[in-house]
N, C-alpha and C positions, 0 to 999 in steps of 0.2 A: 485468549478470548476466542470462543468458538463462533463459527459463522451464524449458527442459530441464535446465539445470544446477541450478536451484532444486529441481526434482523429485528430482534425484539427491542433493542436499545435505541436504534436509529430513529424511529418515529417518536419515541419519548423525548429524546434530546432535541429533535427538531421542534416539537410542540412546546417544550420548555423555552427554547430560544425565541419562538414566535410569541409566546405569552410575555416575555420580557422586552419585546420590541416597543419602542415609543409609540404613542398614539398617532403621531404625524405619519408614521409608516402606513397605518391603516387608512388614513385619509387619502393618501397618494396611490396606494396599491389596490387594485381591484381584488375582490374575494376570489374570483376564478383563478387569477394568477397565483395566489397563495396556495390554493388547494392543488393546482396543477404542479406547483413546485414540490409540494410534499409528496405527492404520488409519483412524480418523476424520479426523485431520489431513490425511493423504495423499488421502483420497477428497474432502475439501472442496476441496483445491487442484485436483484433477482435474475436479470438477464446475463450479467457479466460473471457472476460467481461460478457458475458451472463451467464456463470457458476457461477461467483462470485456474480452477481446480484441475481440469483436464490437462491444461498446459503444464502445470506444476508436476502432476503425476507422470506425464510423458517424459518430462525433462529428467526427473529422478530415475525413471526406468532406463533411459538412454545412458545416463551417467553410470549407473550400476552395471549395465551390460557392457559398456566400454571398459570399465575397470576389470571386469571378469575376463573379457576377451584379451586384454593386455596381459593379465595374470596367466592365462592358459597358454598363449602363444610365446610370450617372453617373460618367464617367471623372474629372471634376474632384474627386470626393470621395476618390479614392485617396491623394493626398498628405496629407490630413488623417487618414486611417485609420492610417497608420504611427505617428505620435506617440501616438495614442490607444491603440493596441495595446501600444506600449512602456510607456506609463503604467500600463495594466492589469497588465502583466507585473511591473513594479517594485513596484506595490502588492501584488500576489500574493506576491512574494518577501518583502516586508516583513512581511506578516501571517502567513506560514508560519513565519518565524523566531520571531515573537512567540508563536505557538501552541506551538511546540516548546519554547521556553524556559519557558513557563507549565506545560507538561506535566512537564518535568524538575523544576521548583520544587515542584509538587504531589506528585510521587513522593518527593522528598526530605523534604517535610513529613510524609508518611505514614510513612516509615521512621523519622523522629525521634520522632513521637508514639507509635508502636506498639512501640518498642524499650524 
């Protein structure tokens, strides 16, 4: 999903969820607060997207330049670098799945205890 498609889909999704809200929500919540919330989400995406893209690009360039520098100064270290990077990748994937599973578990617990 590209950032431009996200920017186009976000207001549509928010409006769809707003239209599905119960009528009691509109009796309690002022119109100004609803409009402010819709525009705040869009402006947050517009403000933070450039910073996150620049950080990502800078990190990728730093990683690439570090690998090139290691390859130029100590070429015998490159064969050892590939298994280490693969190990880090698999560990990252393992702990990401664990974190996501834990988050789903806590959400289910909250829903059960507060219902």
